[in-house]
N, C-alpha and C positions, 0 to 999 in steps of 0.2 A: 725725607730721611729723618729715621730715627738713630738716636747713638746709643748702643748695646756694649755692655762689658765683654772682655775676653771669655769671661766664666759665665756668661749667660745661657741658659738653656736655649734660646732662640737659635744660638749657633747651630744646635743639632739640626734644627729645621731647614737650615741653609745646606748644612751638608748632605743631609738627605732630600734635597729638593727635587732630585730625579724620578722620586716615588710620585710625584704630581704629575708625570708624564703618561701613566697609566691610568684611565678614567673609564668604568664599566659601561657608561652609556655611549661614550664614543666608540669603544673597542665593538660593541653590537652593532651601530648603525654602520662603520666602516665592513665589519663582517657583511651585512646584507649588501653592500653597495658591491664590495668584491665579487660576491657569488653572481649578483645580476649580470656584471661585466663579463664573469667566465663564461654564463650561460647564455646571455642574450647580445653579447659583443656591442657592435657599433650602437644598436637600438637603445642600449641601457645608456651608452656615453650620451648621446644624444638627449635622452629624457634627463640625465642627472645635469647636463649643461644647462637645460633650460630651467631645472629646480633650482641649482645652486647659483648659477652665474646670470640668470634671467635673460638667457638669449635663446632662441628657437635656431638651430643650425640643420642644414640638409646634410646628408651624408658625404655629398661632395665638398661641403664646406669644412668638414674636419681636418682635411690637410690645407695648410696654407701653400698657396699656386705662387709660382714664380712672378706672375702678374701681380699679385699683393705683396711680394717682397718688392719688387721693383717700384711700386707704388710708396713703399714705405720712403724709399731715398728722397721722395718729394716732400717730407714731412719732418726733415732733421736739419740741423744747421749745417752749412757747406764744409765748417771745420771739422766735424764730428770725427770724419775718419782718420783727419790728422792729429787729432788728441789720442785716437785710439792706437795709432801706431807705438808712441810711447811706453803706453800701458803693457802692450804686447809683447814688446822687447824686453821689458822688466820682468815679466812674467816667465818668459821664455828662456832668458837669462839663469833665472832662479832655477827651474826646473830642469834644465840640462845638466845640472851639477848632480841632479839625482837618479839619472837613469841607470837601470841596472843592465849588466851583461851577463851573458851566459858564460859559466866556468866550468872547468874539470880539472881532474887531478889524477894523472896517471903515472902507477907505480912502476917499479923495475919488472914486475913480471907481465907488464903489458896491459893489466887490468884499468878499467877507467871509471871513476864515479864524477858525478858533476849535476849541475842545474841547467836546465833549459828555460830562459824567460821568453814568454809569448804574450803579445798584446791579447785582451779581448776582442771578440768578433763583434759584437754589438753592444752599445751603452744607450741606455735613457737617460737624459739630462731633465730635471725638473726645475723650472723656473718661475717663482713665486710673482704673482702680480695683484695680491689682494689688497692690502694697504698700500703698497708702492711696488711700482714695476722695476724689478731688482735686474737693471740692465747689466751691472756690474757681475754678477752670478753667471752670467752666460760665457764671459771670458775667463772667469775664475775656475769653472769646471770644465769647460771644452778645450782649452789650450793644453792642460795635463794630458787630457785623453788622447788629444792630438800628437803630442810628443812622444806620448808611449806608443802609438801606431794603431789606436783603435780601427778596425776596418769600416764600421760604421756607426755613426751618432745620431740618434734620434731625441729632439728635443720637444717638449710639450710645455705649454703655458695657458692658463685660463684666460678666456676672451674677456673683453668688457661689456658693458651692455647694448654696444652697438655690434658685438660679434668680432672685435678686432683685437689683436695683439700690438702690444706699445711698438710703434715704428723703430726704435732705438734697439729694442730686443731683436727684432727681424733682422735690421742691417749688421748688428754685430755676429749674429748667427749665421746671415750671408757671406760675410767678409772672413767669416772662419771656416767657412766650408762646411756647415753643418749639412748633413744628409739630407732629414726631413723634419718637418716643423708642423706641429699638429694643435688645433685651438682645443684643448682639453686640460682639465686642472684636477686638483682634488683627488680625492681616494679613488674616484671612478680613473683617472689619469694613470695613477701608479697600477692599479689592476688591469688596465690595459696594456700597459708595456711589461707588466709580468706574464700575464697570459697570452697576449696577441689577440686582435681582432682580424678581421678582414681587411680593415685599413690599416691599422697600427701594427707595426712589425713587432713580435715579442724579443725582449733583449735578453742580454746575459747580465746585466748588472743596472742598478738604478743609482743616482747621485744627485745631490741638491737638498736645500732645505725647502721646509715648507710649514703649514700650521699642524695644529694637533692631528686633524684628520689624515693628513698627509704622512705624517710621522708614524701613525698608528697603523695605516695602510701600508707602508715600508716594513714595520715589524711584522705585519701577518703575513706577506709575500714572501719575506726572508727564507732562505732554503730552496725556494723555486727558483728565485734570481739571487743575485748577491745587492748587498746596499753598501753605501759609504759608512752610514752610522744613523743614529735616531737623534735626530736634532729637537731641541726646544726652543724656547724663547731665547733669544742673544742675551749674552751677559757680559759684564765689564767689573774688574776688580782691579783697585788701585792702592798700592803701598805707598805711603807719604809718611813726612814727618814735619817739623817745624821749619825746615829749611826749604820746604816745597812751595811752589806758587801756588796760593788758593784761587786764583783766577782761573790758572788752566786746569786745575781740579774740576772746578765748579762747570766750566766750559765743556769738559770732556764728559761730566755726568750728564748735563743738559744733551749733549749729542747722543748719548746712551738712549735718554728718555725720548728721542724721537721715535725709537722702535717700539711698536705696542707690545706691551707685557715685558718690554727689556728690563733685565735686572742690574741695579749699579750697587756695589760694594765699596767704600772706602775703608782702608785697614790703616790706622795710624796710631802711634803712641802719643800725639800732641793733642790734648785736651782744647787748647786754644783754636788749634787748625778745626778740629770735629766741630766746635760750635759755631765757626764762622761759615765752614761749609754748611752746617745744618741750617742756618738762617737763611741761604740762599736757595735750598734744594728742597722745601718742604714738599712739594707737589711730585716729586720724583719717586719711583717705586724701586727702595732698595734700602740700606742700612750702613750705619757709620760704627766699625767696630773698634773700640778703644783698647789698644794692647799695653802691656807693659814695656816693650823695647820692639825695636825693629825685628829680632831673632824671632820672637813670638807671632810678630805680624806675618814673616815668612811661612812660620808653622803654620798657622790658621790659613794663609793663602793655598796651601799644598793641600790641606783638608777640603776647602772650597773647590779648588780645581777650577777656576773659573774658564770661560771661552776666551776671553782677552784679558791678559793682565798687564797694568801699567806700574813700571817702578819709577815713581818720581822723588827719588832722594839723589842727594849730590854725586854719590859714587853707586850707580845701581849696578854695575858689573859685579860688586862685591855680594849684593843680595842675590843675583843671578845664580851664583854657585850654589844656592841653597834651594831654588826652584826646580822641584821635580813634576809636579802637575798643572799644565796651563796648556790650552790649546795654542795661543800665540801670545808671545811676550814682547813687550815695548819698552824700550830703555830710553829715560832721559825725557827731558821737556820737548824736544822738538821731533818726538816718535808718537804724535797722537794715533788712536785706533783707526781715524779716517784714511790714514796712508795705507794701512792694510787692508782694508776695506775695498779700496779703490785701484791703487797703483804699485804699492812697495814691490810685489812679486809673488809672494806665499799666496796661496789660495785664501780667500776669506770665509770658505765653508770647514768650520771648525767645531770640536766637539762640545756640547753644552751639558747642564745639569751634572757636573760633577764627572763626566765619562772621560775628560782629559786624564784620568788617573788610567786610562788603558785605550784609549783612543787617540789618533792623531788627525791632523788637519789634512784635507784632501791633498794627494800628491799623485805623482806619476805610477808610483807604486798601488794605487787602486786600480789601476787600468792594465796591469799585467798580472800574468800567473805564470807558476812553474811547474816543471815536471822533472823529477828525479830522476837521473841517467845511471844505471848500473851496468857495467859491460866487463864481467870476469872473466878471465881466460881459466883453463882448465888447471894450470898450476896454481892460480890464486884461490880457486874453489876447493881444491885438495887441501891446501892451507888452513882452511877453515872450518873443515869438517869435523874436527874435534870438539871446538867450542860449541858450533852451531847444534852437534848430536845433543850436548849435555842441557842446552835450553830446549830444544824440542822434546827431549825426555822429560824434564822437569815439567813443561805444558801438557805433556801427553799428547802431543800430536805428532804421533810417528810418521803419517804420510808425510809430512813435510820432510822429515831426515831421509825418507824412501824416495823423493823426488830428488834429492842430492845425490844417493848413492846411485841411481840409475843412470847417471852419468858417468860412472866409471866400470859399469858391467861390460 
């Protein structure tokens, strides 16, 4: 990690790092893969699974069987399910607070306006398994969908060289009653969920993180299906000062470095802290930003809009008031990002590359949609004829006005 000043031009590159998400060569490769899957379906999935994952599957092997799932239980520790219960309860407790209810407003004339909230019918969940099998991503995506009331959840994950999906991924998915699981990953898996094949059903929305090819595929199929967000490599920002414990900062930065291409940024007004951290984090991908004061540190953090933001000062709640852009915020020395990754409750599927300026972490609301309800009485319709007529006349849409007048002929 290198120390840069608050007025360095290098900060602009950090602020605008989202431009790195879109790469022309990746875009073209993904476009071809998606088109192949759209046209050739399962045949293309088998071809690309062999090419990218190094395993040749038969058509029947695309779908994970109940026999495979039952076998997965034999390859995990006996107390795994017990540990999972604590995690599930934490996540459910958090998301129960966010459930939305349908509502309506009824006026004295009897007219009604409101919103009906409904769960999505079918959702596809992508679980990465390239650099590490992200077991935690299963419950961090499936549980909010379940609480929302999604009718059908389809999970896909790339197989290993032997054609297997990590047994812990299978067990968690089974315990959470995921409806279908498939051995397919990459851009081809996203295309299968978006278009559907003879084996894999088409879904309404795709959620879950992945590599640059997965992210680009989600970008390209958006509109045909919904997506949660375009996620890039994971990020960590830390705000600290001279009172912060350097051991904790270094430990958290090293934890971040376990992720491939993960970005770590320390923002501090302490030169001594900056030097000490730099001396022990030379091989970590990231930056140490030296600021004039903590207020400026908050300002820079908001411009960076990191996926994870730790505030490791004595009174973190004071700085929290100024934070506008961050996927998840961790306050104080006993709230490392690891608890958010695994057990605290909120999903670890979070916006990256500065998109926390307009995206939020995955939640129950990602799995519901609403319809506006309008139920006017004749008396109410009569009351609004005059203002409606004025607007329709300005816009030149006279037939709109005629459709209202027809109710009174």
